[in-house]
N, C-alpha and C positions, 0 to 999 in steps of 0.2 A: 315861449312857445312859438312865436312867429318864426317862419323859415324852417319849419319842421314838417315831417310827414303827419304828425299828430294834428298840427294846425290845419293842414290841407284836408285831412279826414274829417275834422270838426266842421269845416266849411262845407264839404260835400254832404255831410249828414244834416246840417242845418238847411241846405237847399232842398233836400228830399223831404224833410219834416215840414217845411213851410208849404210845400205843395201837397204831399200826400196826407199830412196831418191836419190840414185845414180844408182844402177844397173837396176832399173825398171822404170827409167824416161829418157827423152831425154838427160839428163846430161851425161849419159854413152857414147852416141854417140859423144858428144862434146869432152869429155876427151879422148876417143879412137882416135878421129881425130887429136887431138893435141899431144898426147903422143905416140900413137901406141898401138896395142893390148897387146903385152907382157908387156911393161912398165906399162900400165894401170892395168893389172891383178896383177902385183907385188905390185903396190902401194895400190890397193884395198885390197889385202890380208894382207898387213901390217896394214892398218887402221882397218880392221876387227879384227885382232889379238889384237891390242891395245884396241879396244872397248870392246872386250870380257874380256880382262884382267881387265879393269876398272870395268866392271860389277861384276866380281867375287870378286875383292878387296873391292868394295863398299858393297857387300853382307856380307862379313866376318866382316866388321866394323859396320854394321847396328844394331840397337837395336832390341830386341825381342818384338814384339807386337802381342799377341795372338788374333786370329780371331775365331777359333773353336777348340774344344778339339781334340788333335791328338791321339785319343785312339780308342779302339774297332776294328771293322772290317776295318777301313781305312788303317791300317797298312798292310793289305793284298793286297792293290791295286798295289804297286810297285812289290811285290812278283809275282803277276800274269801278270802284263803288261810288265815289263822289259824284260823277255825272248822273248816276241813277238817283242818288240822294237829292241832288239839286233839282232834278226833274220832279220828284215827288214833292219837294218844297214849293216849287213854282206852281204846280198843278193844285196842290192843296190850298195855297193862299188865294188862288184865282177861281176856285170852284165853290159855289154855295154849298155849305155842308151842315147838316143838322147837328153834328157833334161840336161845332164851333160855338163860342159864347154868344148867346142871344139869337141863335138861328134855329132853335128847336121848332119854331113855328113852321119850318119847311115841311115837317112831317104831317101837318094838318092842313096845308094849303092845297090849291088846285094843281100846282105844278108837280111833275114827277120829281121826287127827291133824289133818285138814284141815277146820276148822270156822270159821264166822263170818267175821271179817275176814281170816283166812288164805286164804280163797278169793280175796280181792282182791289181797293181797300177803303173802308170808311174812315180811316185815320191817316190819310196820305202825308200830311205835314209831320205828324209825330214819327211816322216810319222814316221820313226823310232825315229828321234830326237823329234818330236812332242809328241809321245806316252811316250817316256822316261821323257820328261819334265812334262807332265800331271801326270804321275805316281808318281813323286817326289813332285809335288805341293799339291796333295790331303792329304797325311798323316801328313805333317808338321804343317799345321794349323796356320801359322803366316804370318804377312804382308810382311816381307822381302822375305820369300820363295815364296809367291804368286807373288811378283814383279819379282824375278829372274826367276823362272820356267815359269811363265806366259809370260815373255818377250821371252824366248827361244821357247815356244810353238807357240806363235804368229809369231815369226821369221820363224819357220819351216813350219807351216801349212799355214800361210798367204803367205809365200814365194812360196809354191807349186802352188798357184793360180796365183801369179804374173809371175812366170816363164812360166806357160802355156800361159798366155796372151802375154808375150813378144815374145815367139817363134811363136805364131800364127801370130803376126804382121810381124815377120822377115821371116818366111818360107812359109807362104801362103798355097797353095793347098797341099804341101807335109805334112805340119802339120795337116791339116784338115783330110787327109786320116789316119794319125797315131792316131789322137785324136778320130776318129770315131770307132776305134777298141780297144781303151784302156779307162781307167778312172783314174782320180785323186783320188777319194774316193775309198779305197780298196774294191775289190770284186764287185763294181758297174757294171762294164762292163760284168763280169761273170754272175751276177744275171739278167742282161738285155738280156742275150743271145748273146752279141756281142763278147764274148771271152770265152775260156774254160781254166780250170786249167790243166797245164801240169807239174805234179810234177817231172817227169824225167828230164825236163830241169832245174829245180832248183837243183836237186841232193840231196844226203844224207849229203854231207860234209858241206854244208852251215848251216843247223840247228845244226850239230854237233859242228861246230866252235862257233856258238852262245851259245850253252849250256856250252861249255868250258869257254867262256868269262863270262857267268853268274855265273858259279861256282867260278871262280877266283874273281869276284866282291863280291860275298857273303862272301868269305873267307877274303878278304882284306879290306872290306868296313869300319869296325871299326878302323883299323889301319890308313887308308887314310883319313877318314872323321870324326872319333870320335864317331860314333854311329853304332849300329848294324842294318842291314836292316830286320832282322827277327822279326816277331810279338811276338815270345815267348821269 
């Protein structure tokens, strides 16, 4: 089975099940009750890392099955989307966020929880991963890449919806107040007039870091992954 599309599909399904089937179901509460919060998080992180390693290893061994021609304007999709994805990743990792693990207390503290990139989307990191995955899925045009990057996109974007639902059940009215002033879909709350864009809260250094990372990835991409990301 190793080195087949079926093997890669099994790895992708396992990654999704270990995330959605544990963290977003009553099984999480059962495991936390038996193991404790910190041991559960440690075990969950280990299983997630192994699942991700399996997915990448299965992708490398999978056969090339073309689905559409990876030529023309499709090569520009990652060039244009990856900088946006990196900005969301950097902003998401550097902004205190009530949807992050262990930070739910931000909704009940004295500090205003909706700041910076959270005015754009309350799940910036997951949207960054999702955009990165979609950007890499489009120009490759083969079945293995569709499964790999499609799995990661589903994990990130589907995960943003499930995290919102989980916190709504757990936090009740505190979450309702937060959700009413934010949106999962980027810019939806701003376009609806429920929020405004405060660029000063985001700062100049976050996009600068994202651009530096983007430049580094462009420079090292061929050495790390064997292909150039540039269309020309």
